[in-house]
DOMI-380789 format. One record per residue (C-alpha): residue in three letters; x, y, z. Coordinates in steps of 0.25 Angstrom, whole numbers, plus 2048, in hexadecimal, padded with zeros to 3 digits. Example, Ala and Ser with C-alpha at 12.3 -4.5 7.8 and 13.67 -1.06 7.14 Angstrom:
ATOM type   x   y   z
ATOM  Ala 831 7EE 81F
ATOM  Ser 837 7FC 81D
# end
This chain:
ATOM type   x   y   z
ATOM  Met 817 16B 79E
ATOM  Asp 811 15F 7A7
ATOM  Asn 816 15A 7B4
ATOM  Ala 81D 14E 7AE
ATOM  Lys 824 156 7A4
ATOM  Ala 829 15F 7AF
ATOM  Ile 82E 154 7B8
ATOM  Leu 835 14F 7AB
ATOM  Tyr 83C 15C 7A9
ATOM  Ala 840 15D 7B8
ATOM  Leu 846 14F 7B7
ATOM  Leu 84D 152 7AA
ATOM  Ala 853 15F 7B0
ATOM  Ala 859 157 7BC
ATOM  Ala 85F 14D 7B2
ATOM  Phe 865 157 7A9
ATOM  Tyr 86B 15F 7B5
ATOM  Ala 870 151 7BA
ATOM  Ile 87A 14F 7AE
ATOM  Asn 881 15C 7B1
ATOM  Val 88A 157 7BD
ATOM  Pro 890 14A 7B7
ATOM  Leu 891 150 7A9
ATOM  Ser 897 15D 7AE
ATOM  Lys 8A1 155 7B6
ATOM  Leu 8A6 14F 7A9
ATOM  Leu 8A7 15C 7A2
ATOM  Leu 8AE 162 7AD
ATOM  Asn 8BA 15A 7A9
ATOM  His 8BB 163 79D
ATOM  Val 8B4 170 7A1
ATOM  Glu 8B7 179 7AE
ATOM  Pro 8AC 17A 7B8
ATOM  Thr 8A8 189 7B7
ATOM  Thr 8A8 188 7A7
ATOM  Met 8A0 17B 7A8
ATOM  Ala 895 182 7B1
ATOM  Ala 895 18D 7A6
ATOM  Leu 893 184 79B
ATOM  Leu 888 17C 7A2
ATOM  Tyr 880 189 7A4
ATOM  Leu 883 18E 796
ATOM  Gly 87E 181 790
ATOM  Ala 871 182 798
ATOM  Gly 86F 191 793
ATOM  Ile 872 18F 785
ATOM  Gly 86B 182 784
ATOM  Ile 85E 187 78A
ATOM  Gly 860 194 782
ATOM  Ile 85F 18B 775
ATOM  Met 853 184 77A
ATOM  Ser 84C 191 77D
ATOM  Leu 84D 195 76E
ATOM  Gly 843 18A 76B
ATOM  Ser 839 18D 776
ATOM  Cys 82E 197 775
ATOM  Gln 82A 196 784
ATOM  His 835 19E 78C
ATOM  Gly 82D 1A2 798
ATOM  Glu 82E 1AF 7A0
ATOM  Lys 83B 1B7 79F
ATOM  Leu 843 1BA 7AB
ATOM  Ser 841 1C9 7B0
ATOM  Lys 84A 1D3 7B8
ATOM  Lys 844 1CF 7C5
ATOM  Asp 84A 1C1 7C3
ATOM  Leu 858 1C7 7C1
ATOM  Pro 85D 1C4 7D0
ATOM  Phe 859 1B5 7CF
ATOM  Val 85F 1B4 7C1
ATOM  Ile 86C 1BA 7C6
ATOM  Gly 86C 1B1 7D2
ATOM  Met 869 1A5 7C9
ATOM  Ile 874 1A8 7BF
ATOM  Val 87F 1AA 7CA
ATOM  Leu 87B 19D 7D1
ATOM  Asp 87A 196 7C4
ATOM  Ile 888 19A 7C1
ATOM  Ser 88E 196 7CE
ATOM  Ala 886 188 7D0
ATOM  Pro 88B 181 7C4
ATOM  Ile 89A 186 7C6
ATOM  Phe 899 180 7D4
ATOM  Leu 893 173 7CF
ATOM  Met 89E 172 7C4
ATOM  Leu 8A8 174 7CE
ATOM  Gly 8A2 16A 7D7
ATOM  Ile 8A1 15F 7CC
ATOM  Ser 8B0 162 7C9
ATOM  Phe 8B4 160 7D7
ATOM  Gly 8AB 155 7DB
ATOM  Ser 8A3 149 7D6
ATOM  Ser 897 14A 7CC
ATOM  Ser 88E 141 7D5
ATOM  Asn 890 14A 7E1
ATOM  Ala 88E 156 7DA
ATOM  Ser 881 151 7D4
ATOM  Leu 87B 14D 7E2
ATOM  Leu 880 15A 7E8
ATOM  Gly 878 161 7DE
ATOM  Asn 86C 15E 7E7
ATOM  Phe 871 168 7F1
ATOM  Glu 86A 172 7E8
ATOM  Ile 85D 16D 7EE
ATOM  Val 862 171 7FC
ATOM  Ala 868 17E 7F7
ATOM  Thr 85B 182 7F0
ATOM  Thr 852 17F 7FC
ATOM  Val 85A 186 806
ATOM  Ile 85C 192 7FE
ATOM  Ala 84D 192 7FB
ATOM  Leu 84A 191 80A
ATOM  Phe 853 19C 80E
ATOM  Leu 852 1A6 803
ATOM  Phe 844 1A3 7FD
ATOM  Lys 83D 19E 80A
ATOM  Glu 838 192 804
ATOM  Thr 833 187 80D
ATOM  Val 83C 17A 80F
ATOM  Thr 834 16E 813
ATOM  Lys 83A 163 81D
ATOM  Arg 83C 15A 811
ATOM  Leu 844 164 80A
ATOM  Trp 84D 167 817
ATOM  Gly 84F 158 818
ATOM  Ala 853 157 809
ATOM  Ile 85D 163 80C
ATOM  Val 863 15C 817
ATOM  Leu 865 14F 80F
ATOM  Ile 86A 155 803
ATOM  Thr 874 15E 80B
ATOM  Ala 879 151 812
ATOM  Ser 87B 14A 805
ATOM  Ser 882 157 800
ATOM  Ile 88C 157 80C
ATOM  Leu 88F 148 809
ATOM  Leu 892 14A 7FB
ATOM  Ser 89A 156 7FE
ATOM  Phe 8A5 14F 806
ATOM  Glu 8B0 148 800
ATOM  Gly 8B1 13D 80B
ATOM  Thr 8AE 13A 819
ATOM  Glu 8BD 139 81D
ATOM  Ser 8C2 147 818
ATOM  Leu 8B4 14E 819
ATOM  Thr 8B9 157 80D
ATOM  Phe 8AE 15F 807
ATOM  Ser 8AE 15D 7F8
ATOM  Leu 8B0 16A 7F0
ATOM  Gly 8A8 164 7E5
ATOM  Ser 89C 162 7ED
ATOM  Leu 89D 170 7F3
ATOM  Tyr 89D 176 7E5
ATOM  Val 891 16E 7E2
ATOM  Leu 88A 172 7EE
ATOM  Leu 88D 181 7EB
ATOM  Ala 887 17E 7DD
ATOM  Ala 87A 178 7E3
ATOM  Ala 879 184 7ED
ATOM  Cys 87A 18E 7E1
ATOM  Trp 86F 186 7D9
ATOM  Gly 867 186 7E6
ATOM  Leu 867 195 7E6
ATOM  Glu 865 196 7D7
ATOM  Asn 859 18D 7D8
ATOM  Asn 853 197 7E1
ATOM  Cys 856 1A3 7D8
ATOM  Thr 851 19C 7CB
ATOM  Arg 844 197 7D1
ATOM  Thr 83F 1A6 7D1
ATOM  Ile 841 1A7 7C2
ATOM  Ser 83D 198 7BE
ATOM  Ser 830 19D 7B8
ATOM  Lys 837 1A5 7AE
ATOM  Ser 83C 1A0 7A0
ATOM  Thr 843 193 7A2
ATOM  Tyr 84B 196 795
ATOM  Glu 850 1A3 79B
ATOM  Ile 854 19E 7A8
ATOM  Val 85C 193 7A3
ATOM  Met 863 19B 798
ATOM  Met 866 1A6 7A2
ATOM  Lys 86C 19C 7AC
ATOM  Gly 874 195 7A1
ATOM  Ile 87A 1A1 79A
ATOM  Cys 87C 1AA 7A6
ATOM  Cys 881 19F 7AF
ATOM  Gly 88A 199 7A4
ATOM  Leu 890 1A6 7A0
ATOM  Gly 893 1AA 7AE
ATOM  Ser 899 19D 7B1
ATOM  Leu 8A1 19D 7A4
ATOM  Leu 8A7 1AB 7A8
ATOM  Ile 8AB 1A6 7B6
ATOM  Ala 8B2 19A 7AF
ATOM  Leu 8BA 1A3 7A6
ATOM  Ile 8BE 1AC 7B2
ATOM  Met 8C2 1A0 7B9
ATOM  Gly 8CB 19C 7AD
ATOM  Glu 8C3 18F 7A9
ATOM  Gln 8C6 18A 79B
ATOM  Ile 8BB 189 791
ATOM  Pro 8BA 17A 78E
ATOM  Lys 8BB 173 780
ATOM  Leu 8AE 175 777
ATOM  Gln 8A9 167 779
ATOM  Tyr 8A8 169 788
ATOM  Val 8A2 176 787
ATOM  Val 897 170 77E
ATOM  Leu 895 164 788
ATOM  Ala 894 16E 794
ATOM  Leu 88A 177 78C
ATOM  Ile 881 16A 789
ATOM  Leu 882 165 797
ATOM  Gly 87E 173 79C
ATOM  Tyr 872 174 793
ATOM  Val 86D 166 798
ATOM  Ala 871 166 7A6
ATOM  Tyr 86E 175 7A9
ATOM  Gly 866 17A 79E
ATOM  Leu 85B 16F 79B
ATOM  Ser 85B 16C 7AA
ATOM  Ile 858 17A 7AF
ATOM  Phe 84E 17C 7A3
ATOM  Leu 846 16F 7A7
ATOM  Tyr 847 171 7B6
ATOM  Val 840 17F 7B4
ATOM  Arg 836 179 7AB
ATOM  Ala 832 16E 7B4
ATOM  Gln 832 178 7C0
ATOM  Arg 827 180 7B9
ATOM  Val 81E 173 7BA
ATOM  Leu 823 16C 7C6
ATOM  Gly 827 178 7CF
ATOM  Ala 835 17A 7D5
ATOM  Ala 833 16F 7E0
ATOM  Lys 82F 164 7D8
ATOM  Thr 839 167 7CD
ATOM  Ser 845 168 7D6
ATOM  Ala 841 15A 7DC
ATOM  Tyr 842 153 7CE
ATOM  Tyr 84F 15B 7CC
ATOM  Ala 855 155 7D8
ATOM  Ile 858 148 7D1
ATOM  Ala 863 150 7C9
ATOM  Pro 86E 14E 7D3
ATOM  Phe 86C 13F 7D4
ATOM  Ile 86B 13D 7C5
ATOM  Gly 879 145 7C4
ATOM  Ala 87F 13C 7CF
ATOM  Phe 87A 130 7C7
ATOM  Leu 880 135 7BA
ATOM  Ser 88D 138 7C1
ATOM  Phe 88F 129 7C4
ATOM  Ile 88B 125 7B6
ATOM  Ile 893 12F 7AE
ATOM  Leu 89F 132 7B8
ATOM  His 89F 125 7BF
ATOM  Glu 8A0 12C 7CC
ATOM  Lys 8A1 122 7D8
ATOM  Leu 895 120 7E3
ATOM  Thr 89B 122 7F0
ATOM  Glu 894 11F 7FE
ATOM  Val 894 12D 802
ATOM  Tyr 88E 131 7F4
ATOM  Leu 883 126 7F5
ATOM  Leu 87F 12B 803
ATOM  Ala 87E 139 7FF
ATOM  Leu 876 135 7F3
ATOM  Thr 86C 12E 7FC
ATOM  Ile 86B 13A 805
ATOM  Met 86A 143 7F9
ATOM  Leu 85F 13A 7F3
ATOM  Ala 857 13B 800
ATOM  Gly 858 14A 800
ATOM  Thr 854 14B 7F2
ATOM  Ala 848 142 7F4
ATOM  Leu 843 14C 7FF
ATOM  Val 845 157 7F6
ATOM  Val 83C 150 7EC
ATOM  Val 832 14C 7F6
ATOM  Asp 831 15A 7FB
ATOM  Thr 82F 160 7EE
ATOM  Met 824 156 7EB
ATOM  Ile 81D 157 7F8
ATOM  Arg 817 165 7FB
ATOM  Lys 80E 16B 806
ATOM  His 804 174 800
ATOM  Ala 7F9 17B 806
ATOM  His 7ED 181 7FF
ATOM  Ala 7DE 184 802
ATOM  His 7D3 17B 7FF
ATOM  Gln 7C4 17E 7FE
ATOM  His 7BB 172 800
ATOM  Thr 7AC 173 7FD
ATOM  Phe 7A2 169 803
ATOM  Ile 793 168 804
ATOM  His 78B 163 80F
ATOM  Thr 77C 163 813
ATOM  His 777 169 820
ATOM  Asn 769 16A 824
ATOM  Gly 765 167 816
ATOM  Ser 76D 172 80F
ATOM  Thr 77A 170 807
ATOM  His 786 178 80B
ATOM  Ser 793 17A 804
ATOM  His 7A0 17D 80C
ATOM  Thr 7AE 180 809
ATOM  Ile 7BA 17D 811
ATOM  Thr 7C7 185 80E
ATOM  His 7D4 180 815
ATOM  Gln 7E3 180 813
ATOM  His 7EB 173 814
ATOM  Ser 7F8 16D 810
ATOM  His 7FC 160 808
ATOM  Ser 809 159 809
ATOM  His 809 14F 7FD
ATOM  Leu 80F 14D 7EF
ATOM  Ile 80A 158 7E6
ATOM  Thr 801 153 7DB
ATOM  Glu 7F8 15A 7D1
ATOM  Gly 7E9 159 7D2
ATOM  Thr 7DE 15A 7DD
ATOM  His 7DE 154 7EB
ATOM  Arg 7D3 153 7F5
ATOM  His 7D2 156 804
ATOM  His 7CA 14F 80F
ATOM  His 7C3 157 81A
ATOM  Ser 7BE 152 827
ATOM  Gln 7AF 154 82C
ATOM  Gln 7B5 15E 836
ATOM  Glu 7BB 166 82B
ATOM  Leu 7AE 166 823
ATOM  Glu 7A5 16A 830
ATOM  Gln 7AF 175 833
ATOM  Ala 7AD 17A 825
ATOM  Val 79E 17A 826
ATOM  Lys 79F 181 833
ATOM  Ser 7A7 18C 82D
# end
């Protein structure tokens, strides 16, 4: 798969997931939250399972050493959509869509403290902006300063998915079909069991079917395309393209649900856009150090000599494929000759 196709996959993954929030909001009028979360994941698992029947390239299977990460992935994936459905049912769809970007913060902070990953100044700036926007979206008004219960649930969902991202990344090289099917079936059945224990009612058949179809597209296809894009683009670039999902979701909320644009929302949107832009820039700009050998030829006392310079240096630029050249001063060349 070439780079352009991988980018298309990442953008489609974002677009497919974006339809989840506004359409789930509509279905929540007929399906209770935990049952809704169960049906979404079951739709993903069943749909990708059917797709796998026609594929001969399944990739490496999961092994016993992957078990702790698989269990963590499943438990967190059961919790996150339940929190999200509760958040959507209590709050607005547009707020829930934008608050989904808090997942970037959760993923980064967890990666920093648990996996000791390096966090750049740009990413810290993005974390501050996205957190500030999340705080604005989470309060119901400046007069009462009441914290929105719906926003709290969405933030909990984002935190769960942030931790789940760090679990899933360790097994992302394994079979895409197996990962998505396991997520879908196990998380769906787990959520359904919780729904039944809570006494939720099974919805009418037409709403079950609609929720399963939505789950297949918004969860199944989205995760599948995301993992496939990640193999070519890498995790950082893929997440940068995927960051457009909350903004697509917020836009669809205004189109489909006719939600109003408030001044606080527009301010939070502006701050969130700035934070997301920093995430995109941070993933596209890398500092990488590597060794170079440069061989040059010079004439000295009528004889021709060949010398090699080996050195380490870093670049901070947009990553591109292909070759590049470096200029060295006369002093560097003379130093190499002397050595």
